[in-house]
C-alpha positions in Angstrom: 110.7 72.1 64.5 111.4 75.0 62.0 109.9 72.9 59.3 106.7 72.6 61.3 106.6 76.3 62.0 107.1 77.1 58.3 104.4 74.6 57.4 102.0 76.2 59.9 102.4 79.6 58.3 102.1 78.2 54.8 98.7 76.6 55.7 97.4 79.1 58.3 98.9 82.5 57.6 95.4 84.1 57.1 94.1 82.7 60.4 97.3 83.7 62.2 97.0 87.3 61.1 93.3 87.3 62.0 94.2 86.2 65.5 97.1 88.7 65.7 94.6 91.5 64.7 92.2 90.3 67.4 95.0 90.4 70.0 96.0 93.9 69.0 92.4 95.2 68.9 91.6 93.8 72.4 94.8 95.2 73.8 94.3 98.7 72.3 90.6 98.9 73.5 91.6 97.8 77.0 94.5 100.2 77.1 92.4 103.1 76.0 89.8 102.5 78.7 92.5 102.0 81.3 94.2 105.3 80.4 90.9 107.3 80.5 89.7 105.9 83.8 93.2 105.7 85.5 94.2 109.1 84.2 91.0 110.9 85.3 90.9 109.2 88.7 94.6 109.9 89.1 94.1 113.6 88.3 91.2 113.8 90.8 93.2 112.0 93.5 96.4 114.0 93.2 96.9 116.1 96.3 93.7 114.7 97.9 95.2 112.2 100.3 92.0 111.0 101.9 90.6 110.1 98.6 93.9 108.4 97.6 93.8 106.3 100.8 90.6 104.7 99.4 91.0 104.7 95.7 94.6 103.5 95.5 94.1 100.4 97.6 90.9 99.5 95.9 92.4 99.7 92.4 95.7 98.3 93.7 94.1 95.0 94.7 93.4 94.4 91.1 97.2 93.9 90.5 97.4 91.0 92.9 94.3 89.2 91.5 95.2 86.6 88.9 94.3 87.7 85.3 92.4 84.6 84.6 90.3 85.0 87.8 89.2 88.5 86.7 88.4 87.2 83.2 86.3 84.4 84.6 84.5 86.8 87.0 83.3 88.7 84.0 81.5 85.7 82.5 78.3 85.9 84.6 78.1 89.7 84.1 79.0 90.2 80.4 79.1 86.7 79.0 81.8 85.6 76.6 83.6 87.3 73.7 85.5 90.5 73.3 83.5 92.8 75.6 84.2 90.9 78.9 87.8 90.4 77.9 88.3 94.2 77.3 86.5 95.0 80.5 88.6 92.6 82.6 91.9 93.7 81.0 91.1 97.3 81.4 90.5 96.7 85.1 93.9 95.0 85.4 95.6 97.9 83.6 94.1 100.8 85.6 96.4 100.5 88.7 99.8 101.4 87.0 98.2 104.3 85.1 96.5 105.6 88.2 99.5 105.3 90.5 101.9 106.8 88.0 99.5 109.7 87.2 99.3 110.5 90.9 103.1 110.1 91.4 103.8 112.3 88.4 101.5 115.1 89.3 102.6 115.1 93.0 106.3 115.1 91.9 106.0 118.5 90.4 107.9 120.9 92.7 105.6 123.3 94.6 108.1 126.1 93.9 107.6 125.6 90.2 103.8 125.9 90.6 104.1 129.0 92.8 106.4 130.6 90.1 103.8 129.9 87.5 101.1 131.5 89.6 103.4 134.5 90.2 103.7 134.9 86.4 100.0 135.3 86.3 99.1 131.9 84.8 95.5 130.7 85.3 95.0 127.2 86.7 94.2 125.8 83.3 97.4 127.2 81.9 99.4 125.8 84.8 98.0 122.3 84.2 98.5 122.5 80.4 102.0 124.2 80.3 103.6 123.2 83.6 102.1 120.5 85.7 101.1 118.0 83.1 104.3 118.3 80.9 106.5 117.7 84.0 104.4 114.8 85.1 104.3 113.2 81.6 107.4 111.0 81.9 106.0 109.1 84.9 102.5 109.0 83.3 104.0 107.5 80.1 105.9 104.9 82.1 102.6 103.8 83.8 100.9 103.6 80.4 103.7 101.5 79.0 103.6 99.2 82.0 99.8 98.8 81.5 100.2 98.1 77.8 102.8 95.4 78.3 100.6 93.8 81.0 97.6 93.9 78.8 99.4 92.2 75.9 100.6 89.4 78.1 97.3 88.9 79.8 95.3 89.1 76.6 96.4 85.6 75.8 94.0 84.4 78.4 91.1 86.1 76.6 90.9 83.0 74.4 89.5 81.2 77.4 86.3 83.2 77.2 86.0 83.2 73.4 87.6 86.5 72.7 90.2 85.1 70.3 93.7 86.5 69.9 97.0 84.7 70.0 96.0 82.8 73.1 94.1 80.5 70.7 97.4 79.3 69.3 98.9 78.8 72.7 96.0 76.8 74.2 95.7 74.7 71.0 99.3 73.9 71.4 98.8 72.9 75.0 95.8 70.8 74.2 97.5 69.0 71.3 101.0 68.9 72.8 102.4 70.7 69.8 105.5 72.6 70.7 105.6 74.6 67.5 102.2 76.2 68.3 103.5 77.2 71.7 106.5 78.7 70.2 104.5 80.6 67.5 102.0 82.0 70.1 104.5 82.7 72.8 107.1 84.4 70.6 104.4 86.4 68.9 103.2 87.8 72.3 106.8 88.4 73.4 107.5 90.3 70.1 104.4 92.4 70.6 105.5 93.3 74.1 109.0 94.3 73.0 107.6 96.3 70.1 105.3 98.1 72.4 108.2 99.0 74.7 110.2 100.3 71.8 107.2 102.4 70.4 106.6 103.9 73.8 110.4 104.7 74.1 110.2 106.5 70.7 107.0 108.3 71.8 108.6 109.5 75.0 111.6 110.9 73.1 109.3 112.6 70.6 107.0 114.1 73.3 109.7 115.1 75.8 112.2 116.9 73.6 112.0 119.9 76.0 114.0 117.9 78.5 117.0 118.1 76.3 116.8 121.8 75.8 
């Protein structure tokens, strides 16, 4: 088995790194869109419970829809390739960003906000210096969850011609080649673990004030 894996990289290393790059590019684009949409909607919904009662269930239903179904639904609208894959994956990643943004912002104690107002802070200052920093841990957790989900689901993007590590996995399934399944599966798992580690480091770097 190891000999087959080594032989694959000796013969296909350039193609492997091309697919790895495609996978990362699709994931990053999808995550960026999900963070912008989920974050903005979350900020708008925080404290507005009537709007939350509509927005959260609508976006929340995306989490229970199979990833492949969302990808296939994009085919008649956007065709094949990277664009429909990014759109579908972004839709799947919005819910954790949205819900954690709302939870983070609403978890800020009212007494802290009142104190900030009493100190003469403007609303923009309160958001920048108080509310957002205190909500950041939960927001980052939502983004990390979304990133890991995107990396895992991006393997299915190969089904609609977007490329990525899913090409290796589906080729392995079609040819009954275990070494290809291992290469593709372990690569996706490694990317997911690395993403979790990077977000952990990012959280420590951005939230140093918690240790003061």
